[in-house]
C-alpha positions as CSV (number, residue, x, y, z in Angstrom):
1,X,81.2,150.1,99.5
2,X,84.4,151.9,98.5
3,X,83.9,154.7,96.0
4,X,84.8,158.3,95.3
5,X,82.4,160.0,97.6
6,X,84.2,163.1,99.2
7,X,87.6,161.7,98.2
8,X,88.0,163.6,95.0
9,X,87.9,167.4,94.3
10,X,87.4,169.5,91.2
11,X,90.1,172.1,91.4
12,X,89.5,173.9,88.1
13,X,87.5,173.9,85.0
14,X,87.6,175.3,81.4
15,X,85.7,175.1,78.2
16,X,85.7,176.7,74.8
17,X,82.6,178.2,73.2
18,X,80.7,175.4,71.5
19,X,80.0,176.4,68.0
20,X,81.2,176.0,64.4
21,X,84.9,176.6,64.8
22,X,86.0,176.9,61.2
23,X,89.2,178.7,62.1
24,X,90.4,176.2,64.8
25,X,91.2,172.5,64.8
26,X,90.7,170.1,67.6
27,X,94.2,170.8,69.0
28,X,93.5,174.5,69.2
29,X,90.2,173.8,71.1
30,X,91.7,171.3,73.5
31,X,94.6,173.7,74.4
32,X,92.2,176.5,75.0
33,X,90.0,174.5,77.4
34,X,92.9,173.0,79.3
35,X,94.7,176.3,79.6
36,X,91.6,177.8,81.1
37,X,91.2,174.9,83.5
38,X,94.8,175.2,84.7
39,X,94.5,178.9,85.2
40,X,91.3,178.3,87.1
41,X,93.0,175.8,89.4
42,X,96.1,177.8,89.7
43,X,98.5,175.1,88.5
44,X,101.0,174.8,85.7
45,X,100.1,172.1,83.2
46,X,103.5,170.4,84.0
47,X,101.9,169.4,87.3
48,X,99.4,167.1,85.6
49,X,100.4,163.5,86.2
50,X,97.9,161.7,84.0
51,X,95.3,162.4,81.3
52,X,92.0,160.9,80.2
53,X,90.6,162.5,77.0
54,X,87.1,161.8,75.8
55,X,86.9,161.4,72.0
56,X,84.3,159.7,69.9
57,X,85.3,160.1,66.3
58,X,88.5,158.7,64.8
59,X,89.2,161.9,62.9
60,X,89.5,163.7,66.2
61,X,91.9,161.2,67.7
62,X,92.7,157.5,68.0
63,X,94.8,157.4,71.2
64,X,96.0,159.4,74.2
65,X,98.1,161.4,71.8
66,X,94.8,163.3,71.0
67,X,95.7,165.2,74.3
68,X,99.5,164.5,74.6
69,X,100.4,166.1,71.3
70,X,98.5,169.4,71.4
71,X,99.4,169.9,75.1
72,X,103.0,168.7,74.7
73,X,102.6,166.6,77.8
74,X,104.8,163.6,77.0
75,X,106.0,160.8,79.2
76,X,102.9,160.5,81.4
77,X,99.9,158.2,81.0
78,X,97.4,159.6,78.5
79,X,94.3,157.5,77.6
80,X,91.6,158.0,75.0
81,X,88.1,157.2,76.3
82,X,85.3,156.3,73.9
83,X,81.9,155.4,75.3
84,X,79.2,156.9,73.0
85,X,78.0,160.3,74.3
86,X,79.3,159.6,77.8
87,X,82.9,159.7,76.6
88,X,83.8,162.9,78.3
89,X,82.1,162.0,81.6
90,X,83.7,158.6,81.5
91,X,87.1,160.3,81.2
92,X,86.1,162.2,84.4
93,X,85.2,159.0,86.0
94,X,88.5,157.4,85.2
95,X,90.3,160.5,86.5
96,X,88.3,160.4,89.8
97,X,89.1,156.7,90.4
98,X,92.8,157.2,89.8
99,X,92.9,160.0,92.4
100,X,90.7,158.2,94.9
101,X,93.0,155.2,94.6
102,X,95.9,157.3,95.6
103,X,97.8,156.7,92.4
104,X,98.0,160.3,91.3
105,X,97.7,163.7,93.0
106,X,96.6,166.0,90.1
107,X,95.1,164.7,86.8
108,X,93.3,166.0,83.8
109,X,89.9,164.9,82.4
110,X,89.1,166.5,79.1
111,X,87.1,166.0,76.0
112,X,87.2,167.4,72.4
113,X,85.4,166.9,69.1
114,X,85.7,168.7,65.8
115,X,82.8,167.6,63.7
116,X,81.7,170.4,61.4
117,X,84.7,170.0,59.0
118,X,83.4,166.6,57.8
119,X,81.0,167.8,55.2
120,X,78.0,165.7,56.3
121,X,74.5,166.4,57.4
122,X,74.0,165.5,61.0
123,X,76.4,163.2,62.8
124,X,79.0,161.5,60.6
125,X,79.1,157.7,60.3
126,X,76.1,157.3,62.6
127,X,74.7,154.5,60.3
128,X,77.9,152.3,60.3
129,X,77.8,149.0,62.2
130,X,74.0,148.7,62.0
131,X,71.9,145.6,61.4
132,X,73.2,143.6,58.4
133,X,70.0,143.8,56.4
134,X,67.4,146.0,58.3
135,X,67.6,149.7,57.4
136,X,69.6,151.9,59.9
137,X,67.8,154.6,61.7
138,X,69.2,158.2,62.2
139,X,69.6,159.6,65.7
140,X,66.4,161.7,65.3
141,X,64.5,158.6,64.1
142,X,65.6,156.6,67.1
143,X,64.3,159.2,69.6
144,X,61.2,159.9,67.5
145,X,60.1,156.4,68.4
146,X,60.2,157.3,72.1
147,X,58.3,160.5,71.3
148,X,55.5,158.7,69.5
149,X,55.2,156.0,72.2
150,X,54.9,158.7,74.9
151,X,52.3,160.5,72.9
152,X,50.3,157.3,72.6
153,X,50.7,156.0,76.1
154,X,51.1,159.1,78.3
155,X,49.4,161.7,76.1
156,X,52.5,163.8,75.5
157,X,52.0,166.5,72.9
158,X,54.1,168.7,70.6
159,X,53.5,171.5,73.1
160,X,55.2,169.5,75.8
161,X,58.3,169.0,73.6
162,X,58.3,172.7,72.8
163,X,58.3,173.7,76.4
164,X,61.7,172.0,76.8
165,X,63.1,173.8,73.7
166,X,61.8,177.2,74.8
167,X,63.2,176.8,78.4
168,X,66.6,175.7,77.3
169,X,67.0,178.3,74.6
170,X,66.0,181.0,77.0
171,X,68.8,179.8,79.4
172,X,71.3,179.4,76.6
173,X,70.7,182.9,75.4
174,X,72.4,184.1,78.6
175,X,75.4,181.9,78.3
176,X,78.5,183.4,76.5
177,X,79.8,180.0,75.4
178,X,76.5,178.6,74.0
179,X,76.2,177.9,70.2
180,X,72.7,179.3,70.0
181,X,72.1,182.5,72.0
182,X,68.6,183.4,70.9
183,X,65.3,182.8,72.7
184,X,62.5,181.1,70.8
185,X,58.8,181.0,71.2
186,X,56.4,178.1,71.5
187,X,55.2,178.9,68.0
188,X,58.8,178.7,66.7
189,X,59.3,175.3,68.2
190,X,56.0,173.8,67.2
191,X,56.2,175.2,63.6
192,X,59.8,174.3,62.9
193,X,60.5,172.1,59.9
194,X,60.0,168.4,60.5
195,X,63.2,166.2,61.0
196,X,61.7,162.9,62.1
197,X,58.0,163.0,63.0
198,X,57.1,164.2,65.6
199,X,60.4,165.9,66.2
200,X,61.1,169.1,64.4
201,X,64.3,171.0,64.0
202,X,64.0,172.8,67.3
203,X,63.4,169.5,69.1
204,X,66.9,168.4,68.1
205,X,70.3,169.5,69.3
206,X,72.8,170.6,66.8
207,X,76.2,169.4,65.7
208,X,79.0,171.6,67.2
209,X,82.7,171.8,67.8
210,X,84.2,172.3,71.3
211,X,86.4,171.2,74.1
212,X,86.2,171.1,77.9
213,X,88.6,170.3,80.7
214,X,88.5,169.4,84.4
215,X,91.4,169.4,86.9
216,X,90.9,166.6,89.4
217,X,92.8,166.2,92.7
218,X,92.3,165.3,96.3
219,X,90.5,167.7,98.7
220,X,93.6,168.3,100.8
221,X,95.4,169.5,97.7
222,X,92.5,171.5,96.5
223,X,92.7,173.5,99.8
224,X,96.1,174.8,98.6
225,X,94.9,175.9,95.2
226,X,92.9,178.8,93.8
227,X,89.5,177.4,94.9
228,X,90.7,176.5,98.4
229,X,87.5,178.1,99.9
230,X,85.0,176.8,97.4
231,X,86.3,173.7,95.7
232,X,83.8,171.1,94.7
233,X,83.8,167.4,95.7
234,X,82.6,164.3,93.8
235,X,79.8,162.5,95.6
236,X,79.2,159.8,93.0
237,X,79.8,158.7,89.5
238,X,78.0,155.7,88.0
239,X,77.9,154.3,84.5
240,X,75.4,151.7,83.2
241,X,75.6,150.0,79.8
242,X,72.7,148.2,78.2
243,X,72.2,146.9,74.6
244,X,73.3,149.0,71.6
245,X,70.3,147.7,69.7
246,X,67.2,148.3,71.9
247,X,65.1,148.6,68.8
248,X,65.5,144.8,68.3
249,X,64.7,144.0,71.9
250,X,61.0,143.1,72.3
251,X,60.9,144.1,76.0
252,X,62.1,147.7,75.2
253,X,59.1,149.9,75.4
254,X,60.6,153.3,74.5
255,X,58.9,154.8,77.6
256,X,62.2,155.4,79.4
257,X,65.9,154.4,79.2
258,X,67.0,151.6,81.5
259,X,70.6,152.8,81.4
260,X,69.6,156.1,83.0
261,X,67.5,154.4,85.6
262,X,70.2,151.9,86.6
263,X,73.0,154.5,86.6
264,X,70.9,156.9,88.7
265,X,70.1,154.2,91.3
266,X,73.8,153.4,91.6
267,X,74.8,157.1,91.9
268,X,72.1,157.9,94.4
269,X,73.2,155.0,96.6
270,X,76.8,156.1,96.7
271,X,75.9,159.7,97.3
272,X,73.4,158.8,100.0
273,X,70.4,160.3,98.2
274,X,67.0,158.9,98.9
275,X,64.8,161.6,97.5
276,X,66.4,163.1,94.4
277,X,63.5,165.4,93.6
278,X,64.2,167.2,96.9
279,X,67.9,166.6,97.5
280,X,69.3,167.5,94.1
281,X,69.5,171.3,93.7
282,X,69.8,171.4,89.9
283,X,70.8,169.2,87.0
284,X,72.5,169.3,83.6
285,X,70.9,166.5,81.6
286,X,71.4,165.1,78.1
287,X,68.7,166.8,76.1
288,X,69.9,165.5,72.7
289,X,66.2,165.8,71.8
290,X,63.3,167.4,73.7
291,X,61.7,164.0,74.4
292,X,64.9,162.8,76.0
293,X,64.8,165.6,78.6
294,X,61.2,164.8,79.5
295,X,62.1,161.1,79.9
296,X,65.2,162.1,81.9
297,X,63.0,163.8,84.5
298,X,61.2,160.4,85.0
299,X,64.2,158.1,84.8
300,X,66.3,160.3,87.2
301,X,63.4,160.2,89.8
302,X,62.5,163.9,89.6
303,X,58.9,162.9,88.9
304,X,56.7,159.9,88.4
305,X,56.6,157.7,85.4
306,X,54.6,159.4,82.7
307,X,54.8,162.7,84.6
308,X,57.6,164.4,82.6
309,X,55.2,166.6,80.6
310,X,53.4,167.7,83.7
311,X,56.7,168.3,85.5
312,X,57.8,171.0,83.0
313,X,54.3,172.4,82.5
314,X,54.2,173.2,86.2
315,X,57.6,175.0,86.0
316,X,59.7,172.7,88.2
317,X,62.7,172.6,85.9
318,X,62.7,176.4,85.2
319,X,65.7,178.4,86.5
320,X,63.5,179.7,89.4
321,X,61.7,176.3,89.9
322,X,62.4,173.9,92.7
323,X,64.7,171.7,90.5
324,X,66.2,173.7,87.7
325,X,67.3,171.5,84.7
326,X,69.8,172.7,82.1
327,X,70.3,176.2,83.4
328,X,73.2,176.4,81.0
329,X,70.9,175.9,78.0
330,X,71.8,172.2,77.6
331,X,72.7,170.5,74.4
332,X,69.8,172.4,72.8
333,X,71.8,175.6,73.1
334,X,75.3,174.2,73.1
335,X,75.1,171.5,70.5
336,X,76.9,168.2,71.1
337,X,80.6,167.8,70.3
338,X,80.4,164.2,71.6
339,X,83.7,163.8,73.5
340,X,83.5,167.2,75.0
341,X,79.9,167.3,76.3
342,X,80.4,165.4,79.5
343,X,83.3,167.4,80.7
344,X,81.4,170.6,79.8
345,X,78.6,169.4,82.1
346,X,81.0,168.8,84.9
347,X,82.4,172.3,84.4
348,X,78.9,173.8,84.4
349,X,77.9,172.0,87.6
350,X,81.1,173.0,89.3
351,X,80.7,176.7,88.5
352,X,77.0,176.6,89.6
353,X,78.0,175.1,93.0
354,X,80.6,177.8,93.4
355,X,78.1,180.6,92.6
356,X,79.9,181.7,89.4
357,X,77.9,180.3,86.6
358,X,78.7,181.9,83.2
359,X,75.0,182.1,82.4
360,X,71.9,181.6,84.6
361,X,72.9,181.1,88.2
362,X,70.6,178.9,90.3
363,X,69.8,179.9,93.9
364,X,72.2,178.6,96.6
365,X,72.8,175.0,95.3
366,X,74.1,172.2,97.5
367,X,74.1,169.2,95.1
368,X,74.3,169.2,91.3
369,X,73.8,166.3,89.0
370,X,75.2,165.8,85.5
371,X,73.8,163.2,83.1
372,X,74.8,161.8,79.7
373,X,72.8,159.3,77.7
374,X,74.8,157.7,74.9
375,X,73.9,156.2,71.5
376,X,70.3,154.9,71.2
377,X,70.0,155.0,75.0
378,X,72.7,152.3,75.3
379,X,74.9,153.8,78.0
380,X,74.4,156.4,80.7
381,X,76.7,158.2,83.1
382,X,75.4,160.1,86.2
383,X,77.7,162.3,88.2
384,X,76.8,164.0,91.5
385,X,78.9,166.9,92.8
386,X,78.6,168.9,96.0
387,X,80.0,171.8,97.8
388,X,82.9,170.9,100.1
């Protein structure tokens, strides 16, 4: 089946710090990330032939002008991509397909979000477009249902959730661009104020501002740029979309997310992966909540169904484990400026594969996986990158 495997290269990456950027707007953030990506690749931004920009909120941008105006790149295609929390990784997917099709030589995938100016608690507008008469649930409440189900069926505990938070905050403490750079203890995580039972404050990722950018090209062009000796190639990218209202679907059991399971199967097939637990070197996964990371282990095939709690208790996803997960610190340490997160993950995986991670560096990786889960588990994107 035709795809992008080994036909697309990541030539350069860039990202801002993810935090509360009161002194910068989304244009400042996007320019900072794109400038870093262009320097990293060794190109001038005038060489960019097309742009895909991941943006979720209308106050951050409504069209491709969200990138064209701040970058002053006019007269070339620029497309806004919105697909829940996978918006940034979907921008990368579109960029990869355009290059693999031979339409362009050098393109830009980027994402940006500026949320903290909106004067709201949590994510703005998250309750809009809900059921016409049933009460709308917050994001923590949606994932708390998964947590309570796993506690009932699999015996998960608050301690299991806390292990995810402790691991990711320990990793994020070493990353200069993370929002939260402080280690926490099991006691901190278990005793944090309750947000949506059983998820406490340290089980939930924060709201942040940020931008990230990726320069995408063909391998033969990457061989002439800054990373000619260590450029990274795309092995697969898959997106699966399921219902936006799983809470009203009787067959949805909240013991996993079908979108992740389907997207993972498609990505593994394209990349030629038959045993992800052994073949994937490390992963950056969507830990919007600690329960989500535990279920991601299972849905991505890193462990058996119901085995997520045991997987982390045995140390497998630790930085020195056999399958490190979120060595950057994940969303728990970075927060989640929605349109930017997917491109940041691509940047993290790229730098890890090149042996130049900005925080924790995993040992001699060959294949890296990036995973976004959007909305109430409605959409998932899985990208696999490898060393050339």
